C-alpha positions in Angstrom: 10.4 -10.4 16.0 9.8 -6.9 14.5 13.4 -6.8 13.3 12.9 -9.9 11.0 12.9 -9.1 7.3 9.6 -10.7 6.6 7.6 -8.9 9.4 6.7 -5.7 7.5 5.7 -7.7 4.4 3.5 -10.1 6.4 2.0 -7.2 8.5 1.1 -5.3 5.3 -0.4 -8.3 3.7 -2.5 -9.2 6.8 -3.6 -5.6 7.3 -4.8 -5.3 3.7 -6.5 -8.7 3.9 -8.2 -7.6 7.1 -9.7 -4.6 5.2 -11.1 -7.1 2.6 -12.5 -9.4 5.3 -14.4 -6.6 7.0 -15.8 -5.4 3.7 -16.9 -9.0 2.8 -18.5 -9.5 6.2 -20.4 -6.2 6.1 -21.6 -7.1 2.6 -22.6 -10.6 3.6 -24.5 -9.8 6.8 -25.6 -6.3 6.2 -26.5 -6.2 2.5 -27.1 -9.8 1.5 -28.5 -9.8 -2.0 -28.3 -6.1 -2.7 -25.9 -5.8 -5.6 -25.8 -2.0 -5.6 -24.7 -1.9 -1.9 -22.2 -4.7 -2.6 -20.7 -2.7 -5.4 -20.4 0.5 -3.3 -18.8 -1.5 -0.4 -16.3 -3.0 -2.9 -15.3 0.4 -4.1 -15.0 1.6 -0.5 -12.8 -1.4 0.2 -10.5 -0.8 -2.7 -10.3 2.9 -1.7 -9.3 1.9 1.8 -6.6 -0.4 0.4 -5.3 2.6 -1.6 -5.5 4.8 1.5 -3.6 2.2 3.7 -0.9 1.9 1.1 -0.7 5.7 0.7 -0.1 6.1 4.5 2.3 3.2 4.6 4.3 4.6 1.6 4.4 8.1 3.2 5.7 6.7 6.5 8.3 4.3 5.1 9.6 6.6 2.4 10.8 9.0 5.1 13.2 6.5 6.7 14.5 4.3 3.8 15.5 4.6 0.1 12.8 3.5 -2.4 15.1 0.6 -3.5 15.0 -0.8 0.1 11.2 -0.7 0.6 9.5 -0.6 -2.8 10.5 -3.9 -4.3 10.6 -6.2 -1.3 8.2 -4.9 1.2 5.5 -3.3 -0.9 5.4 -5.6 -3.9 5.5 -8.8 -1.9 3.1 -7.4 0.7 0.5 -6.3 -1.9 0.9 -9.5 -3.9 0.4 -11.6 -0.7 -2.7 -9.6 0.2 -4.1 -9.8 -3.4 -3.5 -13.6 -3.4 -5.3 -13.9 0.0 -8.1 -11.7 -1.2 -8.7 -13.6 -4.4 -8.3 -17.1 -3.1 -9.3 -17.1 0.6 -11.6 -14.0 0.6 -14.6 -15.5 -1.3 -14.8 -18.3 1.3 -15.5 -15.7 4.0 -18.5 -14.4 2.1 -19.8 -17.9 1.4 -18.7 -18.1 -2.2 -15.9 -19.7 -4.2 -12.9 -18.0 -5.9 -14.0 -18.6 -9.5 -17.7 -18.5 -9.0 -18.0 -15.2 -10.9 -16.0 -16.6 -13.8 -12.7 -15.5 -15.2 -14.0 -12.0 -15.9 -14.8 -11.3 -12.2 -11.5 -12.8 -11.1 -9.3 -10.8 -13.5 -11.3 -7.6 -12.8 -10.6 -8.0 -9.1 -6.9 -8.3 -10.0 -7.0 -5.2 -12.1 -9.0 -3.2 -9.5 -6.7 -4.2 -6.7 -3.5 -3.4 -8.7 -4.9 -0.1 -9.9 -6.0 1.1 -6.4 -2.8 -0.2 -4.8 -0.6 1.5 -7.4 -2.6 4.8 -7.0 -2.2 4.6 -3.3 1.5 4.1 -3.4 1.9 7.0 -5.9 -0.2 9.4 -3.9 1.7 8.5 -0.7 5.1 8.9 -2.3 4.1 12.1 -4.1 2.9 13.7 -0.8 6.2 12.8 0.9 8.1 14.3 -2.0 6.0 17.4 -2.2 6.4 18.0 1.5 10.1 17.3 1.3 9.9 14.5 3.8 11.2 11.6 1.5 14.6 10.1 2.0 16.2 11.8 -0.9 14.9 15.3 0.0 16.1 14.9 3.5 19.5 13.7 2.4 19.9 16.6 0.0 18.8 19.1 2.8 21.4 17.6 5.2 24.1 17.8 2.5 23.3 21.5 1.8 23.3 22.3 5.5 26.7 20.7 6.0 28.2 22.4 3.0 26.9 25.8 4.2 28.2 25.2 7.7 31.8 24.8 6.7 33.9 28.0 6.7 35.3 29.1 3.4 39.0 28.4 2.8 41.0 31.5 2.4 43.5 31.3 -0.5 46.7 33.2 0.0 48.8 34.2 -2.9 
């Protein structure tokens, strides 16, 4: 089942949605009615989403080219998690998706996209900086093979 093409996408979306569910339940049962605590927990939740995506990007960028994981896995996984967070998430906290108006709805989209994009960039930049990304490893392997071959002696 893990070899299926949809598995990493679904696992990423469910993992990111689980972070949202935990944050909503903590806000609902621990800090009901406290807007300041709810705002802090929301920022912590978005930061955890960015952190999860940074770790995911760091790990997957070592094994595959960005063209293989960026568009299909990451974009669809984050889009699925964002859709679940915006549509199903409010029901967990006893609310409705558009109860905060369009301003709240679109601000959640902007926050989610911003933190997700920042997490992906940080994870990829760390992999590139450490020389652990796919391209750096391929260039290192090419250099090692070129240096390992003996020089041809030209006779005249």
